Structure formats: C-alpha cells, structure tokens
C-alpha positions as CSV (number, residue, x, y, z in Angstrom):
1,M,-0.2,0.0,0.4
2,K,2.9,2.2,1.0
3,N,4.7,1.3,-1.8
4,N,1.4,2.1,-4.3
5,I,1.1,5.8,-2.7
6,L,4.7,6.5,-3.3
7,K,5.1,5.5,-6.5
8,Q,1.5,7.7,-7.1
9,S,3.5,10.4,-5.6
10,V,6.6,10.2,-7.6
11,W,4.4,10.2,-10.9
12,V,2.1,13.6,-9.7
13,I,5.5,15.5,-9.0
14,G,6.7,14.2,-12.3
15,I,3.6,15.1,-14.1
16,A,3.7,18.9,-12.6
17,V,7.6,19.0,-13.0
18,T,7.0,18.0,-17.4
19,L,4.5,20.4,-17.1
20,V,6.3,23.2,-16.2
21,A,9.1,22.7,-18.4
22,T,6.8,21.6,-21.3
23,M,5.4,25.3,-20.7
24,L,8.7,26.7,-20.6
25,L,10.3,25.4,-23.9
26,A,6.9,25.7,-25.8
27,M,6.8,29.7,-24.8
28,G,10.6,29.5,-26.4
29,I,9.8,27.7,-29.5
30,G,9.2,29.8,-32.6
31,R,10.4,31.7,-35.2
32,Y,11.5,33.9,-32.9
33,S,13.9,32.1,-30.9
34,I,13.6,32.7,-26.9
35,S,15.9,30.8,-24.2
36,V,14.3,29.4,-21.0
37,G,16.5,31.8,-19.2
38,Q,15.2,35.1,-21.1
39,I,11.6,33.4,-20.5
40,I,11.8,32.5,-16.6
41,N,13.8,36.2,-17.0
42,T,10.5,37.9,-18.4
43,L,8.2,36.1,-16.3
44,L,9.7,37.3,-12.6
45,P,8.9,40.6,-11.0
46,A,10.8,43.7,-12.0
47,G,12.6,43.7,-8.9
48,I,13.4,40.1,-8.8
49,A,14.6,39.4,-12.3
50,L,18.2,38.4,-12.7
51,E,19.0,40.5,-15.5
52,E,17.2,43.3,-18.0
53,V,14.4,42.2,-20.5
54,D,14.6,42.9,-23.8
55,E,11.6,44.7,-25.0
56,N,11.0,42.3,-28.0
57,V,11.2,39.6,-25.6
58,R,8.5,40.7,-23.2
59,T,6.2,41.4,-25.9
60,V,6.5,38.2,-27.8
61,I,6.0,36.4,-24.5
62,Y,3.2,38.4,-23.2
63,N,1.5,38.9,-25.9
64,I,1.7,35.9,-28.4
65,R,3.1,33.1,-26.6
66,L,1.7,33.0,-22.6
67,P,-1.2,33.6,-23.5
68,R,-1.6,31.0,-26.0
69,V,0.4,28.1,-23.8
70,L,-1.7,28.9,-21.2
71,L,-4.8,28.1,-23.2
72,A,-3.4,25.0,-24.3
73,A,-2.4,23.9,-21.0
74,M,-6.2,24.6,-19.9
75,A,-8.3,23.0,-23.4
76,G,-5.9,19.9,-22.7
77,G,-6.6,19.6,-19.2
78,G,-10.1,20.4,-19.5
79,L,-10.7,18.3,-22.4
80,A,-9.0,15.1,-20.9
81,V,-10.6,15.3,-17.3
82,S,-14.2,15.9,-18.9
83,G,-13.2,12.6,-21.4
84,A,-12.4,10.4,-18.2
85,A,-15.6,11.9,-16.1
86,F,-17.5,10.7,-19.1
87,Q,-16.2,7.7,-19.2
88,S,-16.9,7.2,-15.4
89,L,-20.8,8.5,-16.0
90,F,-21.6,6.0,-19.1
91,S,-19.6,3.3,-17.7
92,N,-18.2,3.5,-21.7
93,P,-14.5,3.8,-22.4
94,L,-15.2,5.0,-25.4
95,A,-16.8,8.0,-24.2
96,T,-15.7,11.5,-25.1
97,P,-16.5,15.2,-24.2
98,D,-18.6,15.3,-26.9
99,T,-21.3,12.2,-26.4
100,L,-23.7,14.6,-25.3
101,G,-22.9,16.7,-28.7
102,V,-21.4,19.6,-27.1
103,A,-18.9,20.4,-29.0
104,T,-21.3,20.1,-32.0
105,G,-23.7,22.3,-30.6
106,A,-20.8,24.9,-29.8
107,S,-19.8,24.2,-33.5
108,F,-23.0,25.0,-35.0
109,G,-23.2,28.6,-32.9
110,A,-19.7,29.5,-33.7
111,T,-20.7,28.7,-37.8
112,M,-23.6,30.6,-37.5
113,G,-21.4,33.9,-36.0
114,I,-18.9,33.7,-38.6
115,M,-22.3,33.5,-41.2
116,L,-23.4,36.5,-39.3
117,G,-20.8,38.6,-39.6
118,F,-19.8,38.9,-35.9
119,G,-16.2,39.7,-34.2
120,S,-14.7,36.9,-32.0
121,L,-16.1,37.7,-29.1
122,G,-19.4,37.3,-30.7
123,I,-18.2,34.0,-32.2
124,Q,-17.1,32.7,-28.8
125,S,-20.0,34.0,-27.2
126,F,-22.7,32.2,-29.5
127,A,-20.6,29.0,-29.6
128,F,-20.7,28.5,-25.8
129,L,-24.0,29.3,-25.3
130,T,-25.4,27.0,-28.0
131,G,-23.1,24.4,-26.9
132,I,-25.0,24.9,-23.2
133,A,-28.1,25.3,-24.7
134,C,-27.3,21.9,-26.6
135,V,-26.9,19.8,-23.4
136,A,-30.0,21.1,-22.2
137,L,-31.6,20.0,-24.9
138,V,-30.5,16.7,-24.9
139,Y,-31.3,16.4,-21.0
140,F,-35.3,17.9,-21.8
141,I,-35.6,14.8,-24.5
142,S,-34.3,12.3,-22.2
143,R,-36.8,12.7,-19.7
144,V,-39.5,10.3,-20.0
145,K,-42.3,10.6,-17.3
146,G,-40.2,12.7,-15.2
147,E,-37.1,10.7,-15.3
148,S,-33.7,10.1,-17.4
149,S,-32.4,7.1,-18.0
150,M,-28.2,6.9,-18.6
151,M,-29.4,5.4,-21.8
152,M,-32.4,7.8,-23.2
153,I,-29.2,10.3,-22.3
154,I,-26.6,9.0,-24.1
155,L,-29.2,8.2,-27.5
156,S,-30.3,11.7,-27.5
157,G,-27.0,13.1,-27.0
158,M,-26.2,10.9,-30.4
159,V,-29.8,12.6,-32.0
160,I,-29.0,16.1,-31.4
161,S,-25.5,16.1,-32.1
162,S,-26.4,14.3,-35.6
163,L,-28.8,17.4,-35.9
164,F,-26.2,19.8,-35.2
165,E,-23.9,18.3,-37.0
166,A,-26.6,18.8,-40.1
167,M,-27.2,21.9,-39.6
168,V,-23.3,23.1,-39.8
169,S,-23.1,21.0,-42.8
170,L,-25.8,23.4,-44.1
171,F,-24.0,26.2,-43.4
172,K,-20.6,25.7,-44.8
173,Y,-23.0,24.1,-48.2
174,V,-24.4,28.1,-48.1
175,A,-21.3,30.0,-47.4
176,D,-19.7,32.4,-49.3
177,P,-16.9,30.0,-51.0
178,Q,-14.5,32.8,-50.9
179,D,-14.4,34.5,-47.3
180,T,-16.7,32.5,-45.1
181,L,-16.4,28.9,-45.8
182,P,-12.6,29.1,-45.8
183,E,-13.4,31.0,-42.2
184,I,-15.8,28.4,-41.0
185,T,-13.4,25.4,-42.5
186,F,-10.3,26.5,-40.9
187,W,-12.1,27.4,-37.4
188,L,-13.8,24.0,-37.3
189,M,-10.3,22.5,-37.6
190,G,-8.9,23.8,-34.3
191,S,-6.6,26.8,-34.0
192,L,-5.4,28.6,-31.0
193,S,-3.5,31.6,-33.0
194,G,-4.7,34.8,-32.0
195,V,-5.3,34.6,-28.9
196,G,-5.0,36.9,-25.6
197,F,-5.7,37.8,-22.5
198,D,-8.9,39.1,-23.2
199,D,-10.2,35.8,-24.6
200,L,-8.4,33.7,-21.6
201,M,-10.7,36.1,-19.4
202,L,-13.8,35.3,-21.3
203,G,-13.6,31.8,-21.7
204,C,-11.0,30.0,-19.5
205,P,-13.1,30.6,-16.0
206,F,-15.9,28.2,-17.2
207,I,-13.0,25.9,-17.4
208,I,-11.3,26.4,-14.2
209,I,-14.9,25.8,-12.4
210,G,-15.7,22.9,-14.4
211,M,-12.2,21.4,-13.2
212,V,-12.8,21.8,-10.1
213,I,-16.0,20.6,-10.0
214,I,-14.9,17.6,-11.1
215,F,-11.8,17.3,-9.1
216,M,-13.9,17.3,-6.0
217,L,-16.0,14.4,-7.2
218,R,-13.6,12.7,-8.0
219,W,-14.0,10.6,-5.2
220,K,-17.5,10.0,-5.8
221,L,-17.1,9.0,-9.6
222,N,-15.9,5.5,-8.5
223,T,-19.6,4.8,-7.2
224,L,-21.5,5.8,-10.3
225,S,-20.6,2.5,-11.8
226,L,-22.8,0.5,-9.1
227,H,-25.9,0.4,-9.5
228,E,-28.3,3.1,-7.7
229,D,-29.8,1.7,-5.0
230,E,-26.2,0.3,-3.6
231,A,-24.8,3.7,-4.2
232,K,-27.4,4.9,-2.2
233,S,-26.6,2.9,0.5
234,L,-22.9,4.7,0.2
235,G,-24.6,7.4,1.2
236,V,-24.0,9.2,-2.7
237,N,-26.9,11.0,-4.4
238,V,-26.2,9.3,-8.0
239,K,-28.7,11.8,-9.7
240,V,-26.8,14.8,-8.3
241,I,-23.6,13.5,-9.2
242,R,-24.7,12.5,-12.5
243,M,-26.2,16.6,-13.1
244,L,-23.2,17.8,-11.5
245,T,-20.5,16.1,-14.0
246,I,-22.8,16.6,-16.7
247,I,-23.0,20.3,-16.1
248,A,-19.0,20.9,-15.6
249,S,-18.1,18.8,-18.3
250,A,-20.4,20.9,-20.4
251,M,-19.2,24.3,-19.1
252,I,-15.6,22.9,-20.0
253,T,-16.1,21.3,-23.7
254,A,-17.9,24.7,-24.5
255,S,-15.4,26.7,-23.7
256,V,-12.9,25.4,-25.0
257,V,-14.8,24.4,-28.7
258,S,-15.8,28.5,-28.3
259,L,-12.0,29.6,-27.6
260,C,-9.9,27.1,-30.0
261,G,-12.7,25.5,-32.0
262,K,-13.2,21.1,-32.4
263,I,-10.6,19.5,-31.0
264,G,-10.4,15.2,-31.0
265,W,-8.7,13.1,-29.5
266,I,-7.4,14.5,-26.3
267,G,-10.9,13.2,-24.4
268,L,-10.3,9.9,-25.5
269,L,-6.9,9.4,-25.5
270,I,-5.7,10.8,-22.2
271,P,-8.0,9.0,-19.6
272,H,-7.0,5.6,-21.0
273,V,-3.5,6.4,-20.9
274,S,-3.7,7.4,-17.2
275,R,-5.8,4.4,-16.3
276,M,-2.7,2.4,-17.7
277,L,-0.3,4.6,-15.2
278,F,-2.6,4.6,-12.0
279,G,-5.4,2.1,-12.2
280,N,-9.2,2.9,-12.6
281,N,-9.7,5.0,-9.2
282,N,-10.7,8.4,-10.4
283,K,-8.9,9.7,-7.3
284,S,-5.9,9.2,-9.6
285,I,-7.3,9.5,-12.7
286,V,-8.9,12.9,-12.8
287,P,-5.9,15.4,-11.9
288,A,-3.3,12.7,-14.1
289,S,-5.7,13.3,-16.7
290,I,-6.1,17.3,-16.1
291,G,-2.3,17.3,-16.3
292,L,-1.2,14.5,-18.9
293,G,-3.9,16.3,-21.2
294,A,-2.5,19.9,-20.8
295,I,1.3,18.3,-21.5
296,F,-0.1,16.7,-24.7
297,M,-2.0,19.7,-25.8
298,V,0.8,22.3,-25.2
299,I,3.2,20.1,-27.1
300,I,0.6,19.6,-30.0
301,D,0.4,23.1,-30.3
302,T,3.6,24.2,-30.2
303,I,4.0,21.6,-33.0
304,A,0.9,22.9,-34.8
305,R,2.6,26.9,-35.1
306,S,6.2,25.8,-35.3
307,A,6.5,22.8,-37.8
308,T,6.0,24.3,-41.2
309,A,5.8,27.8,-42.6
310,A,1.8,27.7,-42.0
311,E,0.1,26.8,-39.4
312,I,-1.3,23.0,-39.2
313,P,-4.6,22.9,-37.6
314,I,-4.9,21.0,-34.2
315,S,-7.3,18.5,-35.4
316,I,-5.3,17.3,-37.9
317,L,-2.4,17.1,-35.5
318,T,-4.3,14.7,-32.6
319,A,-6.1,12.4,-34.9
320,V,-2.5,12.0,-36.8
321,I,-0.8,11.3,-33.7
322,G,-3.7,10.2,-31.0
323,A,-4.9,7.4,-33.4
324,P,-1.3,5.4,-33.8
325,F,-0.4,6.0,-29.9
326,F,-4.6,4.8,-29.1
327,I,-3.5,2.1,-31.5
328,I,-0.2,0.9,-29.6
329,L,-2.0,1.5,-26.4
330,L,-4.8,-1.1,-27.3
331,R,-2.6,-3.7,-28.4
332,K,-0.5,-3.5,-25.2
333,T,-3.3,-3.4,-23.4
334,G,-5.8,-5.6,-24.9
335,G,-8.5,-3.6,-24.5
336,I,-8.5,-3.8,-20.7
337,R,-9.3,-1.6,-18.0
C-alpha cells in the first residue's frame, strides 16, 4: 500500500514538473527563438529579475506565447478530465467530451456567428451558449415520465449531435466560398492562433470551474458504476453527482470549443493513458488526466505553429498522433481497463 502511494506521488510530481518544463520550452520555440533563462526573467517581477529583459522578448512572451500556452494547457487538461468523467459516468471507455453533442452544438453556434459576421467575441459567446443549450436540449428530450435514464441521455445526445452536425454542413453549403467558407472550415479544424488574455478572461473561468467541480467529485465518480441502490446505501446521491458531472463537463467542452474550435482525441486518449499508469481509481485518474492532457495539448500546439511555415490545424495533429498511439495502447493492454 505504501509503495503504491509512493509510486503515485512520484508520478504526480513528475507530471507537474514535466508540465512546467513543457510550457517554458513551448514559449521559447518559434520563428523568434527565446532561451528558457530569458523566459524565466521575463515572467519574474521586475525587482526579482536577474537581468534586464529585452522589450521584444517581453512583447512576444506576454502578447503571443504566454496566453497561447496557458490556453493550450487549460484546454488539454479540461478536455482530458471531461473525457475521464464521461467514461466513468456512462461506464463506457469510448465516451468523449462530445458524447452529449456539446462540441457539435458549440460548433453550430460558432458557424452561425461567422455567417452573421460577428467578431471573435460574438463568435465565442454564441458558441458557448449553443453548446450549453445543446446539453439542456439533450436532457429535456431524455426525460420520460419525469426520469432520465443513462441510455436515454446517450441516445438523445447522439441524435442532437447528428442534427447540429447536419446544420453545420448546411451552413457550409450555403456559405460564401470565397470568404466565409474558408473561415468556417479553418475554425472547425481547431486553432489557438490570435488568442490573447482577453480571450482567456472570457472562457477560461468556465474551464477552471468545471475542472474544480470534477476534481472535487473524483472520490464519488467511482460509485457511478454501481447500481443506484448500492450507491445510495453508501450515502451518494447518484442523480446529483450525474447532473454536476454533466454540467461541469459541458461547461469545459463548450468553453474550449468556443475558444479553440473542435479538437478531438484528447478526451478519449488521455484518460486511457491515465488508467494504464494509475489503475481505475478516479481519485488518481482525474488529476493525472488534467496534467497529461495539458502536457499533450501544449506539445501539439507547439508542433502546430512551428513545424511548418503555415500553421497546421490542431485537430489534424491530434488525430495523426493520437490514433496510432491509441492503437499501440490497445495492443499493449488488450483493451482491458
């Protein structure tokens, strides 16, 4: 028992250190190369900095790379922990943050905002609101005689997701092929370009609140796989836990999609990696998913913006890297866990 706790503690510390190191390295990589020492000096308060910071370095760090790296870390951690929560909630290893159609609903809202000519703030707000509305619609449809079974929730999510996907395709079909269609297509493929601290202030509070809720519920997520009567005998209100988990995951996913576009694979892949390292206890899986998801997303975004002259859409990279890695993971574990 003590050895297991020690092993998990070492892993947690290792993930935290790796995340910080990855974020520092990511801020230094790009067309304008910056050393780790310069980055640390720039981030330190003026009175503590060891040497004077070049103004160009400060501009690049604070106006471009720091907000982008912070968003990548929060988006990756948020999607990963949402996937882990949904996989426990639905007792389904293939569940993702978009199981209830949140990402598709948010994509519909963003597409509508682009079609209406809104600015970035309007597009983000529209995407977030439609993502949340999509979950509310799923919950409303799934209620039969005042009750919502998990099967009805999943089926309703699939139907609503397909409906909004069709609406997005309709908007793309009627969009101006010269201006609007390329903007919609690029947005849907996912990108963190152009993000600033104003964008972080708009969407990241919902990501943080959602992650905190799931983190606080991590002890009780294990009981969701039990029969409702068994869970009640342990003093757990299953309906409340399910509702809080759905709301928290919906907030995270809608916020991430509104800020970054549709990003796949993270919510499916990272929870499985966490289970392979820490077992099936959500007490460990939830924090591990947050850390590993953040690391993975920061690496992916760094590759996306620096590998070629033109930025590569994030969803392409997550699929190209995530799919083979997931196949290797399945082959190694035999689909168990």
